[in-house]
DRENMI-16847 format. One record per atom (N, C-alpha, C): residue number from 1; chain; atom name; x, y, z. Coordinates in Angstrom, 3 decimals. Example, Ala and Ser with C-alpha at 12.3 -4.5 7.8 and 13.67 -1.06 7.14 Angstrom:
<nodes>
{1, "A", "N", {13.190, -5.690, 7.800}}
{1, "A", "CA", {12.300, -4.500, 7.800}}
{1, "A", "C", {13.200, -3.300, 7.800}}
{2, "A", "N", {12.850, -2.250, 7.080}}
{2, "A", "CA", {13.670, -1.060, 7.140}}
{2, "A", "C", {12.900, 0.030, 7.870}}
</nodes>
This chain:
<nodes>
{1, "A", "N", {56.786, 40.384, 10.474}}
{1, "A", "CA", {57.706, 41.354, 10.883}}
{1, "A", "C", {57.425, 42.366, 10.187}}
{2, "A", "N", {58.108, 43.082, 8.813}}
{2, "A", "CA", {58.161, 44.583, 8.378}}
{2, "A", "C", {56.812, 44.756, 8.438}}
{3, "A", "N", {55.788, 43.562, 8.118}}
{3, "A", "CA", {54.246, 43.887, 8.070}}
{3, "A", "C", {53.495, 44.492, 8.719}}
{4, "A", "N", {54.089, 43.899, 10.323}}
{4, "A", "CA", {53.635, 44.480, 11.490}}
{4, "A", "C", {53.967, 45.602, 12.187}}
{5, "A", "N", {55.878, 45.947, 11.476}}
{5, "A", "CA", {55.536, 47.273, 11.898}}
{5, "A", "C", {55.871, 48.309, 11.269}}
{6, "A", "N", {54.945, 48.205, 10.164}}
{6, "A", "CA", {54.870, 49.398, 9.121}}
{6, "A", "C", {53.145, 49.290, 9.564}}
{7, "A", "N", {52.347, 48.478, 10.199}}
{7, "A", "CA", {50.956, 48.762, 10.565}}
{7, "A", "C", {51.064, 49.508, 12.017}}
{8, "A", "N", {52.082, 48.543, 12.427}}
{8, "A", "CA", {52.030, 49.848, 13.769}}
{8, "A", "C", {52.468, 51.155, 13.425}}
{9, "A", "N", {53.267, 51.384, 12.978}}
{9, "A", "CA", {54.101, 52.761, 12.391}}
{9, "A", "C", {52.679, 53.839, 12.037}}
{10, "A", "N", {51.675, 53.096, 11.188}}
{10, "A", "CA", {50.322, 54.244, 10.592}}
{10, "A", "C", {49.187, 54.378, 11.927}}
{11, "A", "N", {49.432, 53.263, 12.657}}
{11, "A", "CA", {48.498, 53.259, 13.142}}
{11, "A", "C", {49.008, 54.685, 14.467}}
{12, "A", "N", {49.886, 55.157, 14.889}}
{12, "A", "CA", {50.884, 55.542, 15.874}}
{12, "A", "C", {51.089, 56.908, 15.098}}
{13, "A", "N", {50.706, 57.016, 13.981}}
{13, "A", "CA", {50.857, 58.169, 13.150}}
{13, "A", "C", {49.746, 58.772, 12.533}}
{14, "A", "N", {48.558, 57.728, 12.651}}
{14, "A", "CA", {47.003, 58.518, 11.712}}
{14, "A", "C", {46.499, 59.151, 12.998}}
{15, "A", "N", {46.247, 59.094, 13.982}}
{15, "A", "CA", {45.733, 60.564, 15.110}}
{15, "A", "C", {44.719, 60.882, 14.737}}
{16, "A", "N", {43.171, 59.560, 14.939}}
{16, "A", "CA", {42.692, 59.872, 14.004}}
{16, "A", "C", {41.646, 59.486, 15.235}}
{17, "A", "N", {40.488, 59.457, 16.170}}
{17, "A", "CA", {39.815, 58.855, 16.927}}
{17, "A", "C", {38.378, 57.752, 16.294}}
{18, "A", "N", {37.841, 56.755, 17.238}}
{18, "A", "CA", {36.361, 56.104, 15.960}}
{18, "A", "C", {35.227, 57.314, 15.942}}
{19, "A", "N", {35.053, 58.001, 17.092}}
{19, "A", "CA", {34.194, 59.126, 16.300}}
{19, "A", "C", {34.611, 60.042, 15.472}}
{20, "A", "N", {36.030, 60.227, 14.940}}
{20, "A", "CA", {35.699, 61.299, 14.247}}
{20, "A", "C", {35.710, 61.453, 12.975}}
{21, "A", "N", {34.564, 62.491, 12.826}}
{21, "A", "CA", {34.147, 62.610, 10.529}}
{21, "A", "C", {34.480, 63.112, 10.050}}
{22, "A", "N", {35.785, 63.711, 10.473}}
{22, "A", "CA", {36.444, 64.686, 9.060}}
{22, "A", "C", {37.837, 64.186, 9.127}}
{23, "A", "N", {38.109, 64.308, 8.530}}
{23, "A", "CA", {39.695, 63.948, 7.681}}
{23, "A", "C", {40.380, 64.783, 6.457}}
{24, "A", "N", {40.655, 65.623, 6.451}}
{24, "A", "CA", {40.981, 67.165, 5.527}}
{24, "A", "C", {41.693, 66.637, 4.336}}
{25, "A", "N", {41.861, 66.729, 3.278}}
{25, "A", "CA", {42.782, 66.596, 2.754}}
{25, "A", "C", {43.871, 67.252, 2.395}}
{26, "A", "N", {44.732, 67.978, 3.500}}
{26, "A", "CA", {46.501, 68.325, 3.511}}
{26, "A", "C", {47.173, 67.266, 4.366}}
{27, "A", "N", {46.124, 66.428, 5.110}}
{27, "A", "CA", {46.748, 65.598, 5.716}}
{27, "A", "C", {46.948, 64.415, 4.970}}
{28, "A", "N", {46.169, 63.969, 4.174}}
{28, "A", "CA", {46.310, 63.047, 3.384}}
{28, "A", "C", {47.496, 63.991, 2.201}}
{29, "A", "N", {47.355, 64.531, 1.684}}
{29, "A", "CA", {48.967, 65.254, 0.984}}
{29, "A", "C", {50.208, 64.462, 2.230}}
{30, "A", "N", {50.136, 65.185, 2.926}}
{30, "A", "CA", {51.414, 64.796, 3.573}}
{30, "A", "C", {51.254, 63.612, 3.769}}
{31, "A", "N", {50.970, 63.048, 4.082}}
{31, "A", "CA", {51.413, 61.395, 3.867}}
{31, "A", "C", {51.926, 61.205, 2.858}}
{32, "A", "N", {51.375, 60.955, 1.595}}
{32, "A", "CA", {51.705, 61.072, 0.932}}
{32, "A", "C", {52.944, 61.589, 0.434}}
{33, "A", "N", {52.783, 62.722, 0.534}}
{33, "A", "CA", {54.157, 62.810, 0.111}}
{33, "A", "C", {55.543, 62.915, 1.393}}
{34, "A", "N", {55.283, 62.326, 2.623}}
{34, "A", "CA", {56.423, 62.233, 3.366}}
{34, "A", "C", {56.160, 59.951, 3.118}}
{35, "A", "N", {55.559, 59.834, 1.981}}
{35, "A", "CA", {55.714, 57.926, 2.216}}
{35, "A", "C", {56.716, 58.403, 1.259}}
{36, "A", "N", {56.366, 59.181, -0.375}}
{36, "A", "CA", {56.859, 59.015, -1.565}}
{36, "A", "C", {58.843, 59.600, -1.355}}
{37, "A", "N", {59.021, 60.386, -0.054}}
{37, "A", "CA", {60.097, 61.001, 0.419}}
{37, "A", "C", {60.782, 59.806, 0.895}}
{38, "A", "N", {60.359, 59.226, 1.477}}
{38, "A", "CA", {60.696, 57.614, 2.539}}
{38, "A", "C", {61.349, 57.167, 1.028}}
{39, "A", "N", {60.453, 56.136, 0.399}}
{39, "A", "CA", {60.125, 55.643, -0.706}}
{39, "A", "C", {62.039, 56.127, -1.345}}
{40, "A", "N", {61.998, 57.508, -2.139}}
{40, "A", "CA", {63.400, 57.853, -2.506}}
{40, "A", "C", {64.090, 57.976, -1.886}}
{41, "A", "N", {64.266, 58.013, -0.242}}
{41, "A", "CA", {64.957, 57.828, 0.356}}
{41, "A", "C", {65.998, 56.663, 0.750}}
{42, "A", "N", {65.217, 55.572, 0.583}}
{42, "A", "CA", {65.058, 53.966, 0.753}}
{42, "A", "C", {65.887, 53.521, -0.246}}
{43, "A", "N", {65.651, 53.896, -1.683}}
{43, "A", "CA", {65.755, 53.713, -3.087}}
{43, "A", "C", {67.266, 54.164, -2.818}}
{44, "A", "N", {67.802, 55.162, -2.755}}
{44, "A", "CA", {69.053, 55.433, -2.902}}
{44, "A", "C", {70.413, 54.755, -1.209}}
{45, "A", "N", {69.611, 54.447, -0.274}}
{45, "A", "CA", {70.036, 53.955, 0.514}}
{45, "A", "C", {70.678, 52.500, 0.591}}
{46, "A", "N", {69.380, 51.367, -0.244}}
{46, "A", "CA", {69.151, 50.306, -0.347}}
{46, "A", "C", {69.833, 49.662, -1.520}}
{47, "A", "N", {70.523, 49.253, -2.247}}
{47, "A", "CA", {70.610, 49.212, -3.506}}
{47, "A", "C", {71.035, 47.242, -3.474}}
{48, "A", "N", {69.667, 46.611, -3.786}}
{48, "A", "CA", {70.242, 45.303, -3.341}}
{48, "A", "C", {68.735, 44.407, -4.185}}
{49, "A", "N", {68.723, 43.437, -4.421}}
{49, "A", "CA", {66.891, 42.233, -5.078}}
{49, "A", "C", {66.063, 42.511, -3.911}}
{50, "A", "N", {66.292, 41.964, -2.707}}
{50, "A", "CA", {65.403, 42.136, -1.715}}
{50, "A", "C", {65.184, 43.687, -1.301}}
{51, "A", "N", {65.547, 44.976, -1.102}}
{51, "A", "CA", {65.123, 46.081, -1.191}}
{51, "A", "C", {64.191, 46.668, -1.792}}
{52, "A", "N", {64.859, 46.260, -3.589}}
{52, "A", "CA", {64.156, 46.400, -4.447}}
{52, "A", "C", {62.446, 45.662, -4.903}}
{53, "A", "N", {62.352, 44.710, -4.213}}
{53, "A", "CA", {61.064, 44.016, -3.967}}
{53, "A", "C", {60.228, 44.768, -2.904}}
{54, "A", "N", {60.673, 44.773, -1.946}}
{54, "A", "CA", {60.040, 45.531, -0.880}}
{54, "A", "C", {59.701, 47.015, -1.165}}
{55, "A", "N", {61.137, 47.650, -1.817}}
{55, "A", "CA", {60.274, 48.927, -2.344}}
{55, "A", "C", {59.139, 48.603, -3.581}}
{56, "A", "N", {59.234, 47.505, -3.939}}
{56, "A", "CA", {58.417, 47.713, -5.269}}
{56, "A", "C", {57.023, 47.916, -4.206}}
{57, "A", "N", {56.700, 47.069, -3.498}}
{57, "A", "CA", {55.509, 46.404, -2.511}}
{57, "A", "C", {54.866, 47.929, -1.883}}
{58, "A", "N", {55.869, 48.585, -1.277}}
{58, "A", "CA", {55.476, 49.917, -1.126}}
{58, "A", "C", {55.344, 51.080, -1.826}}
{59, "A", "N", {56.247, 51.399, -2.816}}
{59, "A", "CA", {55.024, 51.672, -4.336}}
{59, "A", "C", {54.131, 51.861, -4.749}}
{60, "A", "N", {53.327, 50.258, -5.307}}
{60, "A", "CA", {52.180, 49.924, -5.088}}
{60, "A", "C", {51.736, 50.215, -3.597}}
{61, "A", "N", {51.704, 50.087, -2.980}}
{61, "A", "CA", {51.247, 50.755, -1.655}}
{61, "A", "C", {50.650, 52.625, -1.742}}
{62, "A", "N", {51.334, 52.594, -1.830}}
{62, "A", "CA", {51.671, 54.493, -2.518}}
{62, "A", "C", {50.471, 54.292, -3.248}}
{63, "A", "N", {50.742, 54.044, -4.694}}
{63, "A", "CA", {49.608, 53.829, -6.015}}
{63, "A", "C", {48.141, 53.873, -5.278}}
{64, "A", "N", {48.292, 52.468, -4.610}}
{64, "A", "CA", {46.476, 52.302, -3.836}}
{64, "A", "C", {46.270, 53.659, -3.604}}
{65, "A", "N", {47.145, 54.059, -2.982}}
{65, "A", "CA", {46.528, 55.123, -2.300}}
{65, "A", "C", {46.012, 56.191, -2.658}}
{66, "A", "N", {46.845, 56.289, -3.834}}
{66, "A", "CA", {45.997, 57.670, -4.579}}
{66, "A", "C", {44.789, 57.012, -4.900}}
{67, "A", "N", {44.115, 55.729, -5.623}}
{67, "A", "CA", {43.322, 55.725, -5.889}}
{67, "A", "C", {42.158, 55.017, -5.535}}
{68, "A", "N", {42.230, 54.929, -4.432}}
{68, "A", "CA", {40.842, 54.652, -3.168}}
{68, "A", "C", {40.290, 55.727, -3.053}}
{69, "A", "N", {38.681, 55.315, -4.453}}
{69, "A", "CA", {37.843, 56.753, -4.293}}
{69, "A", "C", {36.892, 55.381, -4.962}}
{70, "A", "N", {35.357, 55.575, -3.761}}
{70, "A", "CA", {34.184, 54.719, -4.012}}
{70, "A", "C", {33.181, 55.846, -3.469}}
{71, "A", "N", {32.021, 55.202, -3.338}}
{71, "A", "CA", {30.960, 56.151, -2.732}}
{71, "A", "C", {30.928, 56.225, -1.604}}
{72, "A", "N", {31.615, 56.062, -0.427}}
{72, "A", "CA", {31.856, 56.481, 0.825}}
{72, "A", "C", {31.959, 57.921, 1.275}}
{73, "A", "N", {31.680, 58.305, 2.226}}
{73, "A", "CA", {31.959, 60.336, 2.125}}
{73, "A", "C", {33.343, 60.240, 1.808}}
{74, "A", "N", {34.248, 61.709, 1.629}}
{74, "A", "CA", {35.211, 61.996, 1.447}}
{74, "A", "C", {36.146, 61.651, 1.715}}
{75, "A", "N", {35.710, 62.390, 3.254}}
{75, "A", "CA", {36.633, 61.987, 4.499}}
{75, "A", "C", {37.153, 60.523, 4.821}}
{76, "A", "N", {36.196, 59.296, 4.678}}
{76, "A", "CA", {36.581, 58.317, 4.155}}
{76, "A", "C", {37.134, 57.978, 3.654}}
{77, "A", "N", {37.517, 57.967, 2.051}}
{77, "A", "CA", {38.244, 58.077, 1.417}}
{77, "A", "C", {40.187, 58.800, 1.413}}
{78, "A", "N", {39.636, 59.965, 1.960}}
{78, "A", "CA", {41.155, 60.310, 2.528}}
{78, "A", "C", {41.936, 60.097, 3.958}}
{79, "A", "N", {41.076, 59.373, 4.673}}
{79, "A", "CA", {41.780, 58.101, 5.854}}
{79, "A", "C", {42.551, 57.273, 5.302}}
{80, "A", "N", {41.223, 56.777, 4.201}}
{80, "A", "CA", {41.540, 54.993, 3.284}}
{80, "A", "C", {43.011, 55.344, 2.926}}
{81, "A", "N", {43.135, 56.332, 2.376}}
{81, "A", "CA", {43.974, 56.505, 1.200}}
{81, "A", "C", {45.517, 56.917, 2.435}}
{82, "A", "N", {45.630, 57.908, 3.637}}
{82, "A", "CA", {46.671, 58.505, 4.470}}
{82, "A", "C", {46.904, 57.085, 5.009}}
{83, "A", "N", {46.180, 56.128, 5.239}}
{83, "A", "CA", {46.596, 54.891, 6.269}}
{83, "A", "C", {46.822, 54.081, 5.043}}
{84, "A", "N", {47.017, 54.082, 4.131}}
{84, "A", "CA", {48.116, 53.460, 2.916}}
{84, "A", "C", {49.176, 53.606, 2.459}}
{85, "A", "N", {49.165, 55.230, 2.744}}
{85, "A", "CA", {50.270, 55.631, 2.560}}
{85, "A", "C", {51.526, 55.758, 3.702}}
{86, "A", "N", {50.614, 55.371, 5.254}}
{86, "A", "CA", {51.518, 55.239, 6.017}}
{86, "A", "C", {51.964, 53.967, 7.010}}
{87, "A", "N", {51.138, 53.231, 5.958}}
{87, "A", "CA", {51.975, 51.339, 5.950}}
{87, "A", "C", {52.905, 52.106, 5.014}}
{88, "A", "N", {53.392, 52.031, 3.646}}
{88, "A", "CA", {53.830, 52.034, 2.902}}
{88, "A", "C", {55.158, 53.510, 3.668}}
{89, "A", "N", {55.127, 53.851, 3.984}}
{89, "A", "CA", {56.402, 54.498, 4.621}}
{89, "A", "C", {56.943, 54.181, 5.539}}
{90, "A", "N", {55.813, 52.955, 6.828}}
{90, "A", "CA", {56.367, 52.561, 7.833}}
{90, "A", "C", {57.091, 51.194, 7.215}}
{91, "A", "N", {56.933, 50.870, 5.957}}
{91, "A", "CA", {57.433, 49.846, 5.459}}
{91, "A", "C", {59.297, 49.844, 5.344}}
{92, "A", "N", {59.292, 51.096, 4.409}}
{92, "A", "CA", {59.984, 51.381, 3.978}}
{92, "A", "C", {61.037, 52.672, 4.952}}
{93, "A", "N", {60.547, 52.911, 5.760}}
{93, "A", "CA", {61.281, 53.243, 7.474}}
{93, "A", "C", {61.912, 51.602, 7.956}}
{94, "A", "N", {61.689, 51.094, 8.079}}
{94, "A", "CA", {61.786, 49.954, 8.902}}
{94, "A", "C", {62.011, 48.270, 7.518}}
{95, "A", "N", {63.158, 49.163, 5.950}}
{95, "A", "CA", {63.183, 48.716, 5.676}}
{95, "A", "C", {65.339, 47.631, 5.622}}
{96, "A", "N", {66.017, 49.020, 7.123}}
{96, "A", "CA", {67.129, 48.297, 6.316}}
{96, "A", "C", {66.815, 47.053, 8.109}}
{97, "A", "N", {66.418, 47.211, 8.795}}
{97, "A", "CA", {65.773, 45.685, 9.434}}
{97, "A", "C", {65.529, 44.916, 9.123}}
{98, "A", "N", {65.407, 44.321, 7.729}}
{98, "A", "CA", {65.001, 43.479, 6.679}}
{98, "A", "C", {66.423, 42.914, 6.056}}
{99, "A", "N", {66.608, 43.951, 5.624}}
{99, "A", "CA", {68.069, 43.794, 4.418}}
{99, "A", "C", {69.800, 43.933, 4.844}}
{100, "A", "N", {69.565, 44.433, 5.997}}
{100, "A", "CA", {70.874, 44.742, 6.647}}
{100, "A", "C", {71.495, 43.359, 6.738}}
{101, "A", "N", {70.282, 42.658, 7.617}}
{101, "A", "CA", {70.697, 41.204, 8.549}}
{101, "A", "C", {71.083, 40.465, 6.772}}
{102, "A", "N", {69.923, 40.169, 5.871}}
{102, "A", "CA", {70.540, 39.340, 4.862}}
{102, "A", "C", {71.510, 39.936, 3.747}}
{103, "A", "N", {72.341, 40.784, 3.938}}
{103, "A", "CA", {72.853, 41.392, 2.566}}
{103, "A", "C", {74.124, 41.223, 4.140}}
{104, "A", "N", {74.282, 40.729, 4.977}}
{104, "A", "CA", {75.891, 40.529, 6.253}}
{104, "A", "C", {75.937, 39.504, 5.613}}
{105, "A", "N", {74.739, 38.241, 5.469}}
{105, "A", "CA", {74.633, 36.834, 5.232}}
{105, "A", "C", {75.277, 35.731, 6.236}}
</nodes>
């Protein structure tokens, strides 16, 4: 459920068309900054083992987005990174839907 919602969030926020051949670095940086901000907010809001596991996975995705470089065009690297950042942010935005029912038990 969480992964599906995270991917839906990423698709809705990505704002690219199939024919696009440019994705500027500013957009990628802003998506990373939003993901990191959401990580900090979620970490402060939820203090449980389950939340820690999900937040750790999101942090791993943020780190992965930072290291996505290969021989493809620069815009493609930026787009891959932004997508990874957005999935992480989407996971964190929906964290309460998973954690709160478990905590209420």
